[in-house]
VEXRO-848324 format. One record per residue (C-alpha): chain; residue in three letters; x, y, z. Coordinates in nm, 4 decimals. Example, Ala and Ser with C-alpha at 12.3 -4.5 7.8 and 13.67 -1.06 7.14 Angstrom:
BEGIN
   chaine   residu         px         py         pz
        A      ALA     1.2300    -0.4500     0.7800
        A      SER     1.3670    -0.1060     0.7140
This chain:
BEGIN
   chaine   residu         px         py         pz
        A      MET     0.0159    -0.0114    -0.0308
        A      SER     0.1629     0.3466    -0.1069
        A      SER     0.1922     0.5759     0.1717
        A      TYR     0.3554     0.9154     0.2219
        A      ASN     0.6835     0.7896     0.3495
        A      LEU     0.9469     1.0418     0.2752
        A      SER     1.1869     0.7725     0.1797
        A      GLU     0.9056     0.6148    -0.0345
        A      LEU     0.7895     0.9101    -0.2583
        A      PHE     1.2109     0.9667    -0.2706
        A      GLU     1.1726     0.5678    -0.4557
        A      ARG     0.9860     0.7018    -0.6949
        A      VAL     1.1490     0.9672    -0.8098
        A      VAL     1.4504     0.6750    -0.8613
        A      ASP     1.2430     0.4772    -1.0624
        A      ALA     1.1125     0.7344    -1.2549
        A      VAL     1.4847     0.9584    -1.3071
        A      PRO     1.7180     0.6763    -1.2433
        A      GLU     2.0227     0.8335    -1.4314
        A      ARG     1.9663     1.1532    -1.3420
        A      THR     2.1449     1.3756    -1.1284
        A      ALA     2.0358     1.4371    -0.7848
        A      LEU     2.3286     1.5431    -0.5490
        A      VAL     2.6845     1.7482    -0.6253
        A      ALA     2.8402     1.7623    -0.2946
        A      HIS     3.2137     1.9104    -0.3614
        A      ASP     3.3769     1.5776    -0.5248
        A      ARG     3.0858     1.3392    -0.5686
        A      ARG     2.8616     1.3288    -0.8011
        A      VAL     2.5245     1.0633    -0.7394
        A      THR     2.2449     0.9983    -0.9290
        A      TYR     1.9391     0.9731    -0.8155
        A      ALA     1.9944     0.5374    -0.8880
        A      GLU     2.2990     0.5665    -0.6593
        A      LEU     2.1707     0.7890    -0.3733
        A      GLU     1.9469     0.5519    -0.3507
        A      GLU     2.1729     0.2228    -0.3708
        A      ARG     2.3601     0.3636    -0.1474
        A      SER     2.1299     0.4765     0.1269
        A      ASN     1.9511     0.0809     0.0695
        A      ARG     2.3478    -0.0410     0.2615
        A      LEU     2.3743     0.2582     0.5368
        A      ALA     1.9744     0.0737     0.5980
        A      HIS     2.1054    -0.2629     0.5879
        A      HIS     2.4085    -0.2135     0.8293
        A      LEU     2.1852     0.0468     1.0404
        A      ALA     1.9628    -0.2783     1.0326
        A      SER     2.2237    -0.4687     1.1273
        A      ALA     2.3213    -0.3080     1.4174
        A      GLY     1.9919    -0.3536     1.5107
        A      ILE     1.8389    -0.0308     1.4644
        A      GLY     1.4343     0.0035     1.4007
        A      ARG     1.1395     0.1308     1.3493
        A      GLY     1.1289     0.4244     1.6010
        A      ASP     1.4942     0.4365     1.7432
        A      HIS     1.6552     0.7990     1.6463
        A      VAL     2.0260     0.8236     1.5098
        A      GLY     2.1818     1.1400     1.5133
        A      LEU     2.3232     1.3079     1.2108
        A      GLN     2.6578     1.5309     1.3290
        A      LEU     2.7966     1.5964     0.9804
        A      LEU     2.8275     1.8139     0.6930
        A      ASN     2.6593     1.9282     0.4030
        A      GLY     2.7281     1.6441     0.2061
        A      THR     2.5860     1.3062     0.0195
        A      GLU     2.5911     1.0783     0.3695
        A      TYR     2.4162     1.3516     0.5507
        A      VAL     2.0854     1.2991     0.2662
        A      GLU     2.1811     0.9608     0.2694
        A      GLY     2.1988     0.9128     0.6198
        A      MET     1.8432     1.0814     0.6625
        A      LEU     1.6554     0.8443     0.3651
        A      ALA     1.8347     0.5532     0.5424
        A      CYS     1.6524     0.5575     0.8341
        A      TYR     1.3542     0.6135     0.7394
        A      LYS     1.3827     0.3470     0.5254
        A      LEU     1.3861     0.2140     0.8532
        A      ARG     1.1088     0.3684     1.0523
        A      ALA     1.3598     0.4595     1.2560
        A      VAL     1.4255     0.8947     1.3235
        A      PRO     1.7356     1.0975     1.1945
        A      VAL     1.8495     1.3654     1.4340
        A      ASN     1.9909     1.6917     1.2659
        A      VAL     2.2792     1.7769     1.5096
        A      ASN     2.3646     2.0800     1.5275
        A      TYR     2.7837     2.0459     1.4730
        A      ARG     2.8703     2.3910     1.6331
        A      TYR     2.7038     2.2692     2.0001
        A      VAL     2.9771     2.2849     2.2464
        A      GLU     2.9724     1.8977     2.5499
        A      ARG     2.7294     2.0078     2.7561
        A      GLU     2.4498     2.1050     2.4496
        A      LEU     2.5670     1.8022     2.3296
        A      GLU     2.5094     1.6090     2.6431
        A      HIS     2.1508     1.7522     2.6515
        A      LEU     2.0176     1.7180     2.2862
        A      PHE     2.1716     1.2693     2.2715
        A      THR     2.0171     1.2181     2.5908
        A      ASP     1.6439     1.4386     2.5085
        A      ALA     1.6425     1.2668     2.1652
        A      ASP     1.6878     0.8849     2.3054
        A      LEU     1.9992     0.8501     2.0280
        A      VAL     2.0617     0.4475     2.0233
        A      GLY     2.2868     0.6082     1.6691
        A      LEU     2.5172     0.8767     1.6055
        A      ILE     2.6395     0.9077     1.2232
        A      PHE     2.9628     1.2106     1.1886
        A      HIS     3.2228     1.3386     1.0310
        A      ARG     3.5448     1.2867     1.2049
        A      ARG     3.6083     1.6423     1.2922
        A      PHE     3.3557     1.5902     1.5150
        A      GLY     3.5345     1.2442     1.7253
        A      PRO     3.6380     1.4608     2.0255
        A      ALA     3.3485     1.6438     2.1152
        A      VAL     3.1799     1.3131     2.0661
        A      ALA     3.4174     1.1351     2.2875
        A      ALA     3.3242     1.3350     2.5454
        A      VAL     2.9926     1.3018     2.5457
        A      VAL     2.9281     0.9190     2.4570
        A      SER     3.0241     0.7658     2.7999
        A      LYS     2.7461     0.9603     2.9850
        A      ILE     2.4661     0.8798     2.7128
        A      PRO     2.4033     0.4783     2.8529
        A      LYS     2.1198     0.4622     2.4741
        A      LEU     2.3562     0.5511     2.2274
        A      ARG     2.5092     0.2523     2.1007
        A      HIS     2.6325     0.2171     1.7870
        A      LEU     2.8576     0.4906     1.5654
        A      VAL     2.9676     0.5338     1.2431
        A      VAL     3.2433     0.7788     1.1223
        A      VAL     3.2654     0.9707     0.8066
        A      GLU     3.6310     0.9955     0.7300
        A      ASP     3.7367     1.3435     0.6088
        A      ASP     4.1246     1.3525     0.5998
        A      SER     4.1320     1.5614     0.9377
        A      GLY     4.2605     1.2998     1.0897
        A      GLU     4.1047     1.3763     1.4335
        A      SER     4.0868     1.0255     1.7017
        A      VAL     3.7370     0.8378     1.6709
        A      SER     3.6457     0.6305     1.9809
        A      ASP     3.7145     0.2355     1.9327
        A      ALA     3.3318     0.1726     1.8357
        A      ALA     3.3092     0.3453     1.5825
        A      VAL     3.2698     0.1341     1.2749
        A      GLU     3.3521     0.3496     0.8881
        A      TYR     3.1001     0.4843     0.6811
        A      GLU     3.2614     0.3470     0.3485
        A      ALA     3.3319     0.0505     0.4715
        A      GLN     3.0163    -0.0891     0.6437
        A      LEU     2.8104     0.0329     0.3016
        A      ALA     3.0756    -0.1834     0.0923
        A      ALA     2.9523    -0.4809     0.3347
        A      GLN     2.6076    -0.4188     0.2975
        A      PRO     2.3458    -0.5182    -0.0494
        A      ALA     2.1588    -0.2360    -0.2548
        A      THR     1.9059    -0.3901    -0.2889
        A      ARG     1.6267    -0.2441    -0.1790
        A      SER     1.3851    -0.4299     0.0795
        A      PHE     1.1776    -0.2080     0.2979
        A      ASP     0.8477    -0.2405     0.3834
        A      GLY     0.6051    -0.1806     0.6282
        A      ARG     0.6196     0.2275     0.6187
        A      ALA     0.3610     0.4691     0.6936
        A      SER     0.2546     0.8403     0.6035
        A      ASP     0.2977     0.8640     1.0057
        A      ASP     0.6207     0.7871     1.0631
        A      LEU     0.7939     1.0417     1.2940
        A      TYR     0.9888     1.3235     1.1680
        A      LEU     1.2199     1.4920     1.3893
        A      CYS     1.4102     1.8463     1.3818
        A      TYR     1.6370     2.0136     1.6305
        A      THR     1.5847     2.3442     1.6971
        A      GLY     1.7665     2.5679     1.8603
        A      GLY     1.5271     2.8527     1.8890
        A      THR     1.7438     3.1494     2.0684
        A      THR     1.6954     3.0997     2.4641
        A      GLY     1.7487     2.7998     2.6681
        A      MET     1.8632     2.4512     2.5650
        A      PRO     1.7374     2.2619     2.1505
        A      LYS     1.4102     2.1077     2.1422
        A      GLY     1.3060     1.8717     1.8850
        A      VAL     1.0038     1.9590     1.6596
        A      MET     0.7444     1.6289     1.5628
        A      TRP     0.5317     1.6035     1.2794
        A      THR     0.4045     1.3247     1.0576
        A      HIS     0.5951     1.2018     0.7002
        A      GLU     0.2730     1.2916     0.5266
        A      ASP     0.2469     1.6287     0.6831
        A      ILE     0.6088     1.7922     0.6807
        A      PHE     0.6274     1.6556     0.3210
        A      PHE     0.2873     1.9178     0.2500
        A      GLY     0.4014     2.1227     0.4804
        A      ALA     0.7647     2.1961     0.4079
        A      LEU     0.8944     1.9591     0.1353
        A      GLY     0.6180     2.1102    -0.1462
        A      GLY     0.4051     1.8722    -0.1138
        A      GLY     0.5220     1.7598    -0.4961
        A      ASP     0.5314     2.0668    -0.6593
        A      PRO     0.8053     2.3217    -0.5852
        A      ALA     0.6205     2.6304    -0.6905
        A      ARG     0.3719     2.5235    -0.3480
        A      THR     0.0741     2.6359    -0.6013
        A      SER    -0.0413     2.2056    -0.6540
        A      PRO     0.0299     1.9725    -0.4443
        A      ILE    -0.0359     1.5880    -0.5161
        A      THR    -0.2905     1.4496    -0.3505
        A      GLU    -0.2298     1.0696    -0.3951
        A      PRO     0.1626     0.9803    -0.4005
        A      GLU     0.1362     0.7834    -0.6636
        A      GLN     0.1351     1.0999    -0.8845
        A      LEU     0.4307     1.1969    -0.7939
        A      SER     0.6094     1.1097    -1.0706
        A      GLU     0.3902     1.1982    -1.3420
        A      ARG     0.5278     1.5516    -1.2347
        A      ILE     0.9085     1.4947    -1.2473
        A      PRO     0.9119     1.7604    -1.5255
        A      GLU     1.1093     1.6653    -1.8469
        A      THR     1.4141     1.9064    -1.7267
        A      GLY     1.4714     1.8929    -1.4382
        A      ALA     1.5638     2.2085    -1.2248
        A      VAL     1.9109     2.2376    -1.0335
        A      GLN     1.9364     2.4609    -0.7532
        A      LEU     2.2558     2.5555    -0.4671
        A      VAL     2.1860     2.4564    -0.1441
        A      THR     2.4200     2.6963     0.1311
        A      PRO     2.2381     2.6632     0.4379
        A      PRO     2.3695     2.3641     0.6757
        A      LEU     2.1261     2.0313     0.6457
        A      MET     2.1576     2.0310     1.0727
        A      HIS     1.8737     2.3236     1.0038
        A      VAL     1.5517     2.3379     0.7870
        A      SER     1.6064     2.5758     0.5599
        A      GLY     1.8894     2.3404     0.4294
        A      HIS     1.7250     1.9707     0.4215
        A      TRP     1.3593     2.1272     0.3229
        A      SER     1.5096     2.3238     0.0415
        A      THR     1.6793     2.0101    -0.0671
        A      PHE     1.4150     1.7629    -0.0483
        A      SER     1.1164     2.0217    -0.2063
        A      THR     1.4428     1.9766    -0.4916
        A      LEU     1.4586     1.5139    -0.4935
        A      TYR     1.0912     1.5415    -0.4815
        A      ALA     1.0812     1.6773    -0.8191
        A      GLY     1.3337     1.5420    -0.9880
        A      GLY     1.5550     1.8346    -0.9664
        A      GLN     1.9660     1.8687    -0.8892
        A      VAL     2.0865     2.0111    -0.5624
        A      VAL     2.3984     2.1235    -0.5727
        A      TYR     2.6280     2.2123    -0.1997
        A      CYS     2.9353     2.4464    -0.1423
        A      ALA     3.1960     2.3128    -0.0131
        A      PRO     3.2361     2.2430     0.3260
        A      GLY     3.3776     2.4841     0.6122
        A      ALA     3.3800     2.8846     0.5674
        A      TRP     3.1318     3.0230     0.3426
        A      GLU     3.2602     3.2432     0.0553
        A      PRO     3.0170     3.4148    -0.1772
        A      ALA     3.2859     3.4298    -0.4564
        A      GLY     3.2590     3.0923    -0.4056
        A      THR     2.8574     3.0569    -0.4769
        A      LEU     2.8566     3.2290    -0.7390
        A      ASP     3.1572     3.0009    -0.9104
        A      LEU     2.8880     2.7527    -0.8061
        A      ILE     2.6258     2.8905    -0.9847
        A      GLU     2.8308     2.9326    -1.2861
        A      LYS     2.9809     2.6482    -1.2900
        A      GLU     2.6376     2.4050    -1.2547
        A      ARG     2.4445     2.5992    -1.4008
        A      ALA     2.2039     2.6882    -1.0930
        A      ASN     1.8361     2.8330    -1.1844
        A      PHE     1.7712     2.8682    -0.7835
        A      VAL     1.9978     2.9755    -0.4759
        A      THR     1.8974     2.9955    -0.1313
        A      LEU     2.0830     3.1853     0.0480
        A      VAL     1.9996     3.3134     0.4680
        A      GLY     1.9198     3.6504     0.5302
        A      ASP     2.1578     4.0078     0.4412
        A      ALA     2.4298     3.7962     0.5603
        A      MET     2.3969     3.5638     0.2911
        A      VAL     2.2658     3.8046     0.0138
        A      ARG     2.4362     4.1272     0.1153
        A      PRO     2.7733     4.0461     0.0507
        A      VAL     2.6890     3.7887    -0.3357
        A      ILE     2.5859     4.0779    -0.4400
        A      ASP     2.8069     4.3517    -0.3591
        A      LEU     3.0618     4.1314    -0.5736
        A      VAL     2.8449     4.1034    -0.8320
        A      ARG     2.7856     4.5286    -0.8284
        A      GLU     3.1568     4.5178    -0.8439
        A      HIS     3.2426     4.3063    -1.1466
        A      PRO     2.9274     4.2764    -1.3687
        A      ASP     3.1398     4.0904    -1.5853
        A      ARG     3.3133     3.8099    -1.3675
        A      TRP     3.0241     3.6271    -1.3539
        A      ASP     2.7548     3.3942    -1.6362
        A      LEU     2.4501     3.4318    -1.4027
        A      SER     2.2240     3.3533    -1.7109
        A      SER     2.1359     3.0356    -1.6236
        A      LEU     1.9421     3.2058    -1.2395
        A      PHE     1.6075     3.2901    -1.2436
        A      VAL     1.5429     3.2712    -0.8544
        A      LEU     1.7741     3.4269    -0.5484
        A      ALA     1.5456     3.3137    -0.2630
        A      SER     1.6240     3.4110     0.1180
        A      GLY     1.4518     3.2897     0.4414
        A      GLY     1.5813     3.2464     0.8327
        A      ALA     1.6317     3.5528     0.8963
        A      LEU     1.6491     3.8952     0.8634
        A      CYS     1.6344     4.0009     0.4407
        A      SER     1.6070     4.3753     0.4224
        A      SER     1.4393     4.5517     0.1576
        A      THR     1.7361     4.7691     0.0651
        A      THR     1.9131     4.4567    -0.0406
        A      LYS     1.6370     4.2518    -0.2022
        A      GLU     1.6767     4.6551    -0.4228
        A      LEU     1.9798     4.6231    -0.4398
        A      ALA     2.0022     4.1875    -0.5792
        A      ARG     1.6832     4.3706    -0.7836
        A      GLU     1.9608     4.5897    -0.9825
        A      ALA     2.1892     4.4049    -1.0101
        A      LEU     2.0070     4.0586    -1.1305
        A      PRO     1.7649     4.2220    -1.3181
        A      ASN     1.6236     3.8879    -1.4830
        A      VAL     1.5805     3.7234    -1.1740
        A      MET     1.3059     3.7161    -0.9289
        A      ILE     1.4020     3.7740    -0.5500
        A      VAL     1.1718     3.5218    -0.3043
        A      ASP     1.1973     3.6061     0.0319
        A      GLY     1.0362     3.3388     0.2239
        A      TYR     0.9407     3.3171     0.6181
        A      GLY     0.8239     2.9818     0.8232
        A      SER     1.0039     2.7953     1.1285
        A      THR     1.0373     2.4346     1.2529
        A      GLU     0.7375     2.4789     1.4374
        A      THR     0.5010     2.5929     1.1120
        A      GLY     0.6140     2.4802     0.8322
        A      VAL     0.6562     2.7179     0.5307
        A      VAL     0.4122     2.9861     0.6091
        A      GLY     0.4454     3.2207     0.2934
        A      ASN     0.7085     3.4785     0.1461
        A      GLU     0.7686     3.7827    -0.0838
        A      ARG     0.8492     3.8035    -0.4077
        A      ARG     1.0481     4.1079    -0.6468
        A      GLU     1.0074     3.9908    -1.0149
        A      PRO     1.1827     4.1494    -1.2196
        A      GLY     1.0729     4.5206    -1.3033
        A      GLY     0.8287     4.5617    -1.0754
        A      ASP     0.6988     4.7966    -0.8182
        A      ALA     0.9082     4.7349    -0.4859
        A      PRO     0.7018     4.7525    -0.1189
        A      SER     0.9666     4.9312     0.1430
        A      SER     0.8934     4.6261     0.3744
        A      ALA     0.8505     4.3128     0.3852
        A      HIS     0.5186     4.2048     0.2697
        A      PHE     0.4180     3.7733     0.3628
        A      ALA     0.1663     3.6528     0.0769
        A      VAL    -0.0303     3.4070     0.3277
        A      ASP    -0.2845     3.1647     0.2209
        A      ASP    -0.5924     3.0898     0.4689
        A      ARG    -0.4216     2.8918     0.7218
        A      THR    -0.2191     3.1861     0.8906
        A      ALA    -0.3573     3.4146     1.0533
        A      VAL    -0.2341     3.6805     1.2947
        A      LEU    -0.4331     3.6847     1.6253
        A      ASP    -0.4750     3.8951     1.9727
        A      ASP    -0.4262     3.7985     2.3221
        A      ASP    -0.7714     3.6461     2.3306
        A      PHE    -0.6488     3.4126     1.9872
        A      LYS    -0.8704     3.6475     1.7806
        A      PRO    -0.7861     3.7762     1.4215
        A      VAL    -0.6798     4.1356     1.4181
        A      GLU    -0.8374     4.3450     1.1862
        A      PRO    -0.6334     4.3603     0.8192
        A      GLY    -0.5739     4.7638     0.8231
        A      SER    -0.5695     4.8613     1.1911
        A      GLY    -0.2235     4.8011     1.2663
        A      ALA    -0.2688     4.6509     1.5705
        A      VAL    -0.0814     4.3959     1.6445
        A      GLY    -0.0841     4.0566     1.7043
        A      ARG     0.0654     3.6867     1.7337
        A      LEU     0.1405     3.5444     1.3574
        A      ALA    -0.0663     3.2143     1.4169
        A      ARG    -0.0597     2.8844     1.1718
        A      ARG    -0.3227     2.5943     1.1633
        A      GLY    -0.4502     2.3001     0.8944
        A      ARG    -0.0769     2.0865     0.8755
        A      LEU     0.1403     2.1305     1.1622
        A      PRO     0.4004     1.9278     1.3812
        A      ILE     0.2576     1.6599     1.6993
        A      GLY     0.4125     1.8596     1.9042
        A      TYR     0.7932     1.8915     2.0759
        A      TYR     0.9350     1.5397     2.1750
        A      ASN     0.9152     1.5000     2.5721
        A      ASP     0.8403     1.8589     2.6631
        A      PRO     0.4331     1.8241     2.6751
        A      GLU     0.4626     2.1823     2.8655
        A      LYS     0.6364     2.3676     2.5889
        A      SER     0.3537     2.1744     2.3159
        A      ALA     0.0721     2.2936     2.5071
        A      ALA     0.1979     2.6593     2.5382
        A      THR     0.3062     2.6354     2.1678
        A      PHE    -0.0106     2.4012     1.9858
        A      VAL    -0.3544     2.5609     2.0998
        A      GLU    -0.7140     2.4790     2.0093
        A      VAL    -0.9046     2.7362     1.9657
        A      ASP    -1.2752     2.6517     1.9130
        A      GLY    -1.1947     2.3609     1.7989
        A      GLN    -0.8902     2.4499     1.5876
        A      ARG    -0.5773     2.4017     1.6386
        A      TRP    -0.3179     2.6057     1.6072
        A      ALA     0.1046     2.6863     1.5666
        A      MET     0.1941     3.0174     1.7727
        A      SER     0.5125     3.0784     1.6321
        A      GLY     0.6482     3.3589     1.8687
        A      ASP     0.6441     3.6043     1.6146
        A      PHE     0.4457     3.9835     1.6166
        A      ALA     0.3208     4.0794     1.2795
        A      HIS    -0.0197     4.3488     1.1694
        A      VAL    -0.1966     4.2541     0.8625
        A      GLU    -0.2191     4.5133     0.5430
        A      ALA    -0.5769     4.6003     0.4387
        A      ASP    -0.4527     4.3786     0.1439
        A      GLY    -0.4303     4.0354     0.3187
        A      SER    -0.0656     4.0784     0.3208
        A      ILE     0.1283     4.0432     0.6531
        A      VAL     0.3846     4.2301     0.7966
        A      LEU     0.6813     4.0938     1.0310
        A      HIS     0.8075     4.2667     1.3561
        A      GLY     1.0067     4.0153     1.5375
        A      ARG     1.0037     3.7813     1.7808
        A      GLY     0.8326     3.8924     2.1092
        A      SER     1.1637     3.6787     2.3115
        A      LEU     1.3784     3.9030     2.1523
        A      ALA     1.1214     4.2150     2.2116
        A      ILE     1.3194     4.5545     2.4188
        A      ASN     1.1156     4.6994     2.6469
        A      THR     1.1748     5.0146     2.7054
        A      GLY     0.9589     5.2809     2.8973
        A      GLY     0.6427     5.0420     2.8555
        A      GLU     0.6794     5.0413     2.4722
        A      LYS     0.8010     4.7462     2.2579
        A      VAL     1.0850     4.7526     2.0025
        A      PHE     1.1582     4.4086     1.7676
        A      PRO     1.5318     4.4377     1.6723
        A      GLU     1.4691     4.3599     1.3417
        A      GLU     1.1884     4.6016     1.2299
        A      VAL     1.5510     4.8108     1.3862
        A      GLU     1.7610     4.6327     1.1891
        A      ALA     1.6076     4.6611     0.8886
        A      THR     1.6649     5.0743     0.8826
        A      LEU     2.0143     5.0601     0.9905
        A      LEU     2.1497     4.8280     0.6796
        A      SER     1.9839     5.1147     0.4510
        A      HIS     2.2718     5.2980     0.5666
        A      PRO     2.5685     5.2874     0.3359
        A      GLY     2.7642     5.2298     0.6150
        A      VAL     2.6456     4.9437     0.7632
        A      GLN     2.7379     4.5775     0.6324
        A      ASP     2.5627     4.4017     0.9230
        A      THR     2.3771     4.4876     1.2836
        A      LEU     2.2045     4.3274     1.5380
        A      VAL     1.9752     4.5571     1.7942
        A      VAL     1.9726     4.4700     2.1700
        A      GLY     1.8322     4.6570     2.5060
        A      VAL     2.0597     4.6675     2.7897
        A      PRO     1.9278     4.7318     3.1441
        A      ASP     1.8252     5.0721     3.1970
        A      GLU     1.7261     5.2373     3.4911
        A      ARG     1.4934     5.5606     3.3935
        A      TRP     1.3491     5.3410     3.0761
        A      GLY     1.4078     4.9508     3.1931
        A      GLU     1.6287     4.8706     2.8706
        A      ARG     1.7758     5.0867     2.6293
        A      VAL     1.7923     4.9824     2.2437
        A      VAL     2.1659     4.9633     2.1324
        A      ALA     2.2853     4.8694     1.7935
        A      VAL     2.6251     4.6530     1.7930
        A      VAL     2.6768     4.7283     1.3909
        A      ALA     2.9998     4.5997     1.1504
        A      PRO     3.1060     4.8734     0.9205
        A      ARG     3.1204     4.8388     0.5762
        A      GLY     3.5540     4.8228     0.4315
        A      GLY     3.6300     5.1400     0.4203
        A      GLU     3.3165     5.3237     0.5446
        A      SER     3.2973     5.5128     0.8819
        A      PHE     3.0019     5.7164     1.0442
        A      THR     2.8529     5.8418     1.4340
        A      LEU     2.5877     5.7449     1.6476
        A      GLU     2.4497     6.0458     1.4924
        A      ASP     2.4446     5.9378     1.1444
        A      LEU     2.2900     5.6818     1.2312
        A      GLN     1.9762     5.7539     1.4588
        A      ALA     1.8963     6.0510     1.1808
        A      GLN     1.9056     5.7711     0.9325
        A      CYS     1.6467     5.5503     1.2405
        A      ARG     1.4599     5.8539     1.2950
        A      THR     1.2802     5.8878     0.9137
        A      GLU     1.1133     5.5791     0.9168
        A      LEU     1.0768     5.4867     1.2997
        A      ALA     0.9647     5.6375     1.6683
        A      GLY     1.1975     5.7642     1.8918
        A      TYR     1.2267     5.5217     2.1191
        A      LYS     1.3146     5.3081     1.9218
        A      VAL     1.5520     5.4551     1.7553
        A      PRO     1.9166     5.3016     1.9513
        A      ARG     2.0990     5.5173     2.1879
        A      GLU     2.4207     5.3571     2.2200
        A      LEU     2.6011     5.2076     1.8778
        A      VAL     2.8870     4.9322     1.9622
        A      LEU     3.1035     4.8935     1.6486
        A      VAL     3.2655     4.5341     1.5772
        A      GLU     3.4768     4.4274     1.3016
        A      LYS     3.1963     4.1006     1.2313
        A      ILE     2.8519     4.0415     1.3154
        A      GLN     2.9075     3.6774     1.4644
        A      ARG     2.6284     3.4781     1.3306
        A      GLY     2.5398     3.0862     1.3465
        A      PRO     2.6839     2.8530     1.0374
        A      ASN     2.3230     2.9128     0.9053
        A      GLY     2.3218     3.2874     0.8954
        A      LYS     2.1122     3.3541     1.2064
        A      ALA     2.1420     3.6208     1.4334
        A      ASP     2.3602     3.5555     1.7284
        A      TYR     2.1799     3.7856     2.0173
        A      ARG     2.3589     3.6606     2.2746
        A      TRP     2.6378     3.7469     2.1586
        A      ALA     2.5377     4.0738     2.0294
        A      LYS     2.4231     4.0806     2.3699
        A      GLU     2.7271     4.0764     2.5640
        A      ARG     2.9080     4.2864     2.3516
        A      ALA     2.6769     4.5633     2.4422
        A      LEU     2.7006     4.4535     2.8303
        A      ALA     3.0910     4.4764     2.7726
        A      ALA     3.0863     4.7814     2.6315
        A      GLN     2.9117     4.9779     2.9567
        A      GLN     3.1641     4.8779     3.1549
        A      PRO     3.3951     5.2002     3.2397
């Protein structure tokens, strides 16, 4: 019986286009048939180690074929792959390994010392598989080598009983606290975040058999820059694979804007996924500085998601790439893909991001009532329909995030927003990051977007520090663009043209570079530390 199990859906694509290139990862290119065979071999190995239905297997890996193979192999066994942030330190890893009930772990050798520091504290973690990476790091004697184990297993597809309600689990760090796991069924995540068989998300399939019928004669090429350990990376990957396309990954290590442009040209990429201003702006700056260096004629869409992409940056992108659609996407691990703002070549552009959403998205007030479009009232963004089951091992947090109102279940994203008269959504930022100054709420992303419109600002984060009179005051931590200089007064003048006075930064902390995660997301803890350090006499 057919299902929406994510590995069964992938197998439908394999059977339709086995010889197409599926993944390009550094020095390895694999077809759909080869990716299927490698995933089958890994699944058989995991099964031989006693891993099966409901078991959780961590993936502590950089982007590469092994990450996708690990996810597919687990799904074939009805096991559950768990993303592990490779930047986590011992305390965070111990929490995640324990909270996620890991019984297996697949990791790159370079992470061997971090794994060794915690593995003895995790009694359930009984099977380790190491992927070689030429790092030379030592690993536990209990770890078996990835490629050797694949070579010892059959490539046959022989996995039964898979189901649409098998578990998909993704851990997310958020802005505060320890990482938490968000649980979905395979069917709900397929429709809620992986395109539903239609990358444009306009006409999802209605039965699994339709997936192979939808595959176009020529598959699109998507360059995915975010790490697969975050949803933006593997959602982009699987959306492309389910449409018979080709996924390209950058080389592991520090992300390079010039390398991204090199790959677009080399692989003739049609789509590129970046994360906010931190990635989009450096790429666009290079294109503007060297307009004839790269042949980008294959590129149709430049998409950003997962972090703030300011209107200034999106307009610069549209000017530098006049034939490319600029898409700013919005979503979260708890809501799936919610909506986007598209800037068509040559079209009119709004001054701020107005996200187009469907009728499954609303902005609710404190009484869980929809705010009036055009009223300017700010509420919390909520999503209904295809939703997660809840948080793994955390019923209290599940009850707070996934609420039932008048018989309808909603996911409360934590983002504040208002609704324009035309029904589009304008985001204000996360409530957990809001700065309370004199009784007024200031959302950092709104101030950051304004600061980024200043020509001298390369990157910025806005935080609050304690203030005896106002409770908190607004501080801008700013990395200047090379060769540019400005004062606090310059930035304040910029802000006052677009923001109320209480939102204007009262202090400026200059840094060489804004610290962000490998997925481009802001590190507000670091920014707060820098702002507080600047208060010292």
